[in-house]
Structures are given as structure tokens and as C-alpha cells.
C-alpha positions as CSV (number, residue, x, y, z in Angstrom):
1,M,176.5,130.2,167.3
2,D,179.3,129.5,169.8
3,F,178.2,127.5,172.6
4,D,174.7,125.9,173.2
5,L,173.5,127.4,176.0
6,V,174.8,130.8,177.9
7,L,173.1,131.6,181.7
8,Q,174.4,135.3,182.7
9,G,173.8,136.0,186.4
10,S,176.1,136.1,189.8
11,V,178.4,133.1,188.9
12,V,179.0,131.0,192.3
13,L,182.2,129.8,192.4
14,P,184.6,127.7,195.2
15,D,186.4,131.0,195.7
16,R,184.4,134.2,195.1
17,I,181.4,135.4,193.0
18,L,181.4,136.7,189.9
19,D,178.5,139.5,189.5
20,E,177.4,139.9,186.1
21,G,179.3,136.9,185.0
22,Y,178.1,134.1,183.0
23,V,178.8,130.4,182.3
24,A,178.6,128.4,178.7
25,A,177.7,125.2,178.1
26,R,178.9,123.2,174.6
27,D,177.4,119.6,174.2
28,G,176.4,119.0,177.8
29,K,179.6,120.5,179.4
30,I,180.6,123.7,180.9
31,A,182.8,125.1,178.4
32,E,183.6,128.8,179.3
33,V,183.1,130.6,182.8
34,G,183.7,134.5,182.2
35,L,182.9,138.0,182.9
36,G,181.4,140.8,180.9
37,V,179.0,140.5,177.8
38,P,178.2,136.7,177.1
39,P,178.9,135.2,174.1
40,S,176.1,134.0,171.4
41,A,174.5,130.9,172.6
42,R,171.8,128.8,170.5
43,E,169.8,129.6,174.4
44,R,170.5,132.5,175.9
45,H,169.3,133.7,179.6
46,L,169.9,136.8,180.9
47,L,169.0,136.4,184.5
48,G,170.3,139.6,186.1
49,K,171.5,139.5,190.0
50,A,170.3,135.7,190.3
51,L,173.1,133.1,191.8
52,I,173.9,130.4,189.3
53,L,175.2,127.6,191.0
54,P,177.0,124.2,190.1
55,G,174.4,121.3,190.5
56,A,175.3,119.2,193.3
57,I,175.7,115.8,194.0
58,D,174.3,114.2,196.9
59,A,176.6,111.2,197.6
60,Q,174.1,109.8,200.2
61,V,170.6,108.7,199.4
62,H,168.3,105.8,200.2
63,S,165.6,106.0,197.6
64,L,164.7,102.2,198.8
65,S,165.4,101.4,202.1
66,Q,162.0,101.2,203.4
67,K,159.6,99.1,201.1
68,D,156.8,100.7,199.5
69,Q,157.7,103.7,201.2
70,E,159.5,105.2,199.2
71,D,161.2,105.5,195.3
72,F,163.3,107.5,192.9
73,I,160.4,109.5,191.8
74,W,160.3,111.0,195.3
75,S,164.1,110.7,196.0
76,T,165.1,112.5,192.8
77,R,162.2,115.2,192.7
78,S,163.1,116.3,196.3
79,A,166.6,116.4,194.9
80,A,166.1,118.5,192.2
81,A,163.7,121.1,194.1
82,G,167.5,121.2,196.5
83,G,169.5,122.1,193.3
84,V,171.2,118.6,193.6
85,T,171.5,117.1,189.9
86,T,173.0,113.3,190.8
87,I,172.6,111.3,193.4
88,V,174.3,108.4,194.5
89,D,171.8,105.4,195.6
90,M,172.6,103.4,198.8
91,P,173.0,99.7,198.4
92,Y,170.4,98.4,201.0
93,D,167.1,98.3,199.6
94,E,164.8,96.2,201.4
95,G,163.9,93.1,199.7
96,D,167.0,93.5,197.1
97,L,169.9,93.7,198.4
98,V,172.4,94.9,195.6
99,C,175.0,92.5,195.8
100,S,175.0,90.9,192.6
101,A,175.5,92.1,188.6
102,A,171.5,91.0,188.3
103,A,170.7,93.3,191.1
104,V,172.3,96.1,189.9
105,K,170.8,95.8,186.7
106,R,167.2,95.6,188.2
107,K,167.9,98.8,189.7
108,I,169.6,100.7,187.1
109,D,166.0,99.8,184.7
110,H,164.0,100.6,187.7
111,A,165.6,103.7,188.3
112,G,166.2,104.8,185.2
113,Q,161.8,104.9,184.7
114,Q,161.5,107.6,187.3
115,A,164.6,109.1,187.9
116,R,164.6,113.0,187.6
117,V,168.0,113.9,187.8
118,D,171.3,111.6,187.1
119,F,172.1,108.7,189.6
120,A,174.9,106.5,190.2
121,L,175.1,103.5,192.4
122,Y,176.5,101.7,195.3
123,G,177.2,98.1,195.3
124,T,177.7,96.0,198.3
125,V,178.2,91.9,199.5
126,D,175.9,89.4,201.1
127,P,178.4,88.2,204.0
128,E,177.8,84.5,202.6
129,E,178.7,84.7,199.6
130,G,182.0,87.3,200.7
131,P,183.5,89.3,197.8
132,A,182.8,86.8,194.8
133,R,180.5,89.1,192.9
134,I,182.4,92.5,193.2
135,G,184.1,92.0,189.9
136,E,180.4,91.4,188.4
137,M,179.3,94.7,190.1
138,V,182.1,96.5,189.0
139,E,181.3,95.7,185.0
140,A,177.6,96.2,185.4
141,G,178.3,100.1,186.3
142,V,178.6,100.7,190.2
143,A,180.2,103.7,191.6
144,A,181.4,102.7,194.5
145,F,180.8,99.8,197.9
146,K,179.3,100.1,200.5
147,F,179.6,98.2,203.9
148,S,178.6,98.3,208.0
149,T,181.1,97.3,210.9
150,F,177.5,97.0,212.4
151,G,175.2,94.7,212.1
152,T,171.3,96.6,211.9
153,D,169.6,93.6,210.1
154,P,171.1,90.4,209.3
155,K,169.8,90.7,205.4
156,R,168.7,94.5,204.5
157,F,171.8,96.2,206.3
158,P,174.4,93.1,207.4
159,R,177.7,93.5,210.2
160,I,180.7,92.8,207.9
161,P,183.4,91.6,210.0
162,P,187.1,92.4,210.0
163,A,188.1,89.9,208.0
164,L,185.7,89.8,205.1
165,L,186.1,93.3,205.2
166,D,189.5,93.2,204.6
167,A,188.7,90.6,201.8
168,C,186.0,93.0,199.9
169,F,188.5,95.7,200.4
170,A,191.5,93.4,198.5
171,A,188.9,92.8,196.2
172,I,187.8,96.3,195.4
173,A,191.5,97.9,195.7
174,P,192.1,96.6,191.9
175,T,189.7,98.8,190.4
176,G,190.3,102.1,191.6
177,L,187.2,102.0,193.2
178,T,186.6,103.4,197.0
179,A,184.9,101.3,199.4
180,G,182.6,103.2,202.0
181,V,181.8,102.4,205.5
182,H,179.4,103.0,208.2
183,N,181.4,103.5,211.2
184,E,179.6,101.7,214.2
185,D,182.2,98.8,216.1
186,D,179.3,96.2,216.2
187,E,180.7,95.2,220.0
188,A,181.2,97.9,221.8
189,V,177.5,99.7,220.5
190,R,175.8,96.2,221.7
191,S,177.9,96.3,225.3
192,Y,176.4,100.2,225.6
193,M,173.2,99.4,224.5
194,E,173.1,96.4,227.0
195,Q,174.0,99.2,229.7
196,V,171.3,101.6,228.6
197,K,168.7,99.0,228.7
198,A,169.6,98.2,232.2
199,S,169.4,101.6,233.6
200,G,165.9,101.4,232.0
201,I,166.3,104.5,230.0
202,T,163.6,104.4,227.2
203,D,163.6,108.2,226.3
204,W,165.1,110.3,223.4
205,R,168.3,109.8,225.2
206,A,168.9,106.5,224.6
207,H,170.2,106.0,221.3
208,G,173.5,108.8,222.1
209,L,173.9,106.7,225.3
210,S,174.0,103.5,223.6
211,R,176.5,105.1,221.3
212,P,179.7,107.2,222.9
213,A,182.1,108.7,221.0
214,I,184.6,105.7,221.4
215,T,182.0,103.5,219.5
216,E,182.6,105.2,216.5
217,L,185.9,106.1,216.5
218,L,186.9,102.5,216.8
219,A,185.2,101.9,213.6
220,M,186.9,104.3,211.8
221,H,190.7,103.0,212.7
222,T,189.3,99.5,211.5
223,I,188.1,101.4,208.0
224,F,191.3,103.6,207.9
225,E,193.8,100.8,208.9
226,T,191.8,98.3,206.3
227,G,192.3,100.9,203.4
228,A,196.3,101.2,204.5
229,A,196.7,97.4,204.5
230,T,194.8,96.6,201.3
231,G,195.7,99.9,199.0
232,C,192.1,100.5,198.7
233,P,190.7,103.9,198.8
234,A,188.6,104.2,202.3
235,H,185.5,106.4,202.8
236,V,183.6,107.0,206.1
237,V,180.5,107.2,205.3
238,H,179.1,110.1,208.0
239,C,180.9,111.2,211.0
240,S,179.8,112.7,213.7
241,L,182.9,113.9,215.7
242,G,185.6,116.7,215.3
243,R,187.9,113.9,216.1
244,G,187.1,111.7,213.7
245,Y,188.3,114.3,210.9
246,D,191.4,114.3,212.3
247,I,191.8,110.7,212.8
248,A,190.9,110.5,208.8
249,R,193.2,114.2,207.5
250,A,196.1,112.0,209.6
251,Y,195.5,108.9,207.3
252,R,195.7,111.4,204.5
253,R,198.9,113.1,206.0
254,D,200.7,109.2,206.0
255,G,199.8,108.8,202.0
256,F,196.5,106.9,202.7
257,A,192.9,107.6,200.4
258,A,191.1,108.2,203.6
259,T,188.1,110.3,203.3
260,V,185.0,111.2,205.4
261,E,181.8,113.1,205.3
262,C,179.3,115.0,207.1
263,C,175.7,115.2,207.2
264,I,174.3,118.4,207.1
265,H,172.1,118.1,210.4
266,Y,175.5,117.2,212.1
267,L,176.6,120.9,211.3
268,T,173.7,122.2,212.2
269,L,172.2,120.1,215.2
270,D,173.3,118.7,218.1
271,E,171.7,116.6,221.2
272,E,172.8,119.1,223.9
273,N,171.0,122.2,222.8
274,D,168.5,121.2,219.7
275,V,167.3,117.6,221.2
276,S,164.6,117.1,224.1
277,A,162.2,114.6,224.1
278,S,159.0,116.6,222.8
279,A,161.5,117.8,219.8
280,A,162.7,114.4,219.2
281,R,158.7,113.7,218.5
282,R,157.8,116.9,217.3
283,R,160.4,117.4,214.4
284,S,161.3,113.5,214.4
285,I,164.9,114.8,214.3
286,R,166.2,110.9,214.7
287,R,166.2,108.1,212.0
288,C,166.7,104.5,212.6
289,G,169.0,103.7,210.3
290,R,171.4,105.6,211.3
291,A,171.1,105.9,215.4
292,Q,173.2,109.0,215.7
293,R,174.0,110.9,218.8
294,W,174.7,114.4,217.4
295,R,177.5,115.7,219.8
296,S,178.1,119.7,219.7
297,S,178.5,120.9,216.3
298,G,181.2,123.4,217.3
299,G,184.3,121.1,216.9
300,R,182.9,120.2,213.1
301,W,182.5,123.9,211.5
302,P,186.3,124.8,211.8
303,R,187.2,121.7,209.9
304,A,184.4,122.3,207.3
305,M,185.6,125.9,206.5
306,S,189.5,124.2,206.4
307,G,188.5,121.9,204.0
308,W,188.7,118.9,206.0
309,F,185.6,117.1,205.1
310,R,185.3,115.5,201.5
311,P,181.4,116.0,200.8
312,I,178.7,117.2,203.0
313,T,175.6,114.7,202.6
314,S,172.2,114.6,203.2
315,A,171.7,111.1,204.4
316,G,168.7,111.7,203.0
317,R,165.2,109.7,202.5
318,R,162.7,111.1,200.8
319,T,159.1,110.1,200.6
320,A,155.7,110.4,199.4
321,R,154.7,110.3,203.1
322,P,155.8,110.0,206.9
323,I,157.3,106.7,207.3
324,P,155.6,104.7,209.9
325,T,157.0,103.5,213.3
326,C,160.0,101.5,212.4
327,S,160.7,97.6,213.2
328,P,160.2,96.5,216.5
329,T,163.2,93.9,215.6
330,H,165.3,96.5,214.8
331,P,168.1,96.4,217.8
332,A,168.2,100.3,218.2
333,C,164.6,100.6,218.0
334,R,164.1,98.1,220.9
335,V,166.2,100.2,223.2
336,S,164.0,103.4,222.6
337,R,161.0,102.4,221.0
338,S,158.5,104.9,222.7
339,W,159.8,108.1,220.8
340,C,161.2,106.7,217.6
341,R,159.0,108.0,214.7
342,F,160.3,108.4,210.9
343,S,159.2,111.6,208.9
344,S,160.0,112.3,205.3
345,M,163.3,114.7,204.8
346,A,163.1,118.2,203.3
347,P,165.2,118.6,200.1
348,S,168.8,119.5,201.3
349,T,171.6,120.5,198.8
350,A,175.0,118.8,199.2
351,A,178.5,120.6,199.1
352,F,181.6,118.8,197.7
353,R,184.9,120.2,197.6
């Protein structure tokens, strides 16, 4: 036999669909894509007009961010149901921040017993230790690093201030790995949060009002300038503004490794048309981990079609059951506790270029 596996059907390629096409695999890798009569193989499936799609990579998944509410068994089963064959899991595990080689190994062992698809892991740092453990985490097998310019929680999701971010980027640069960063300027967000509190607004509008566009764009410049200064590939972990993708493209045009991702819901929902107080409660559209204002999606679609997005991700928490009311100590939740609820996310497929 020439191949281990052959699938015949409508093969979806980046630029076209091959009707009556086939995909042939050998030793676990795609060896041939073609049209017409498929070659022989140990295992052969003639699927008619069924679409044959590549397995997607979801580059932002939270499998352990809510203790005792979620796990890899749920995240990876949902991923498989949505056509995702690899997930990249965030390092902000409640009670066990992935900031050392020991933590990486614990998570690999834990996930390996449950995972239904392949997985890769982000690492991060404890602000009190700084970049000291970055090297050992690389050796332990992390695929990238994740930081935040906003302090959601001092232990689970800490702020990494500019000087420490610079030191971390400098330590990562020689490894060739990417530094991903959550993009909200801490000082700006907290200033606008105080304005919202003073206004007395506590309904669904509070999150968006506490995070006007400037809070996201200031952080993006900090992230990309830090990457440019250190030579570290810099990645913004989800951007909700068309202007943000323009900024990333400008840095790439200048020769820097600057990428940005978009979440699926940023392309399909916006605050002006899709959100109301009742809809926020009914659909549980918001997530406290990313208190994101979904501004008009129109500016993002042309950029998506032009290939300006690197990945499109789910930013998903996939759980066995709805996650309960968020913590009253969460700074974002204190603004608008009257409506903030979590719900498990449905499976969704990420698209990568």
C-alpha cells in the first residue's frame, strides 16, 4: 500500500475546494492532496460530497482557569466536536499558576490523562520572581509565554509592568518563542473604572464604558514596542478594534515580528447591535476574564478577509456546567455585579493562516 489513510470527498484548501479530491496520509502526516481516483491505502474512506477540512488549532483555551468547574476532559471533547485537533492552553490555572518547570510538568501529566486532542501549553511568570524561570519552562516544553498589562488578580492573573515585561521579553527572545500579552492598559482602565463607578452605572454597559478604545490601543503600543526593542516576537492575545490590526500591520511592515489574534465573537457580535441588559443575562455574552467591549465588527471583517489576522480563536472556557457568579473581589466585577454571569461556551473552530 502507498499510504496509511486516504480520504476522498470535497477537500477544502486555503484558496479553493477540490470536488472529488482526496487527502492521503503516511506516518501520521499528509503526504499528498489530489484530484480524481484516490490511491490505495491500508484504510480508505470514500465520503462523496462531504467536506474534508484540516484540523484546526485553537490557540487560546482556558481548561483550568476556574477551579473545580472545568478541565481538559471538557475542553478537549468540545474542541474535537468543533473540528479542533490541537488546543493551546493558557497558564492562569486557579491555584497553580504555570510559572515554573515543575508546574509545567504537573500540567502535562494532568492533561495527558484526560485530553482527547493534542495540546500545547503557555507559560508565564510570577511577578515576584521575574524572568528567572523562563529558561527552565522552555526546557520543560512550553510553546509560548503569556503575560498581561492589566492586573485582574495579583496571583492568578497578575499585571506585568513595563520594566518587567521588557525583562521577560529579553529572556524569551533568544529561545525563538513568542510572548503573548493581554492588552489592556492598567492605569487607563482603572481610571475609567472609577469614572463608571462615580456615574452609578452598574448594568451591562459598565464593562464597555470602563474600557474605551484607548485602553486597548495604549497597551498594544507598549507590547509591540517592547518586542521591537528586545527582538522578541510579540503577539497580542485578542484585539477587538480594527485600529489594533492596523497597528500590528504597521509593525510588521517595519520588519518586526508583531502579530494579533481575533476572537470569533468579535467578528459576529457587537455592543451596539447585539447586547442589551436582558440579552447579556439571557445569553451570558460577557466573560469577566476579558471584560471586553465589542465595538462594531464592521471594521474587522475587511481586515480578516485581507489576511491581517494571524489566528482567530475561541478564547473558550468549556465546562461541564455553567460557571457560577464571578468573584466579588474581581475588579471588573465590582463595577457591574448586577448582571455578570458565566456560561459554558459551545464548541467553536479556530481558523489559522
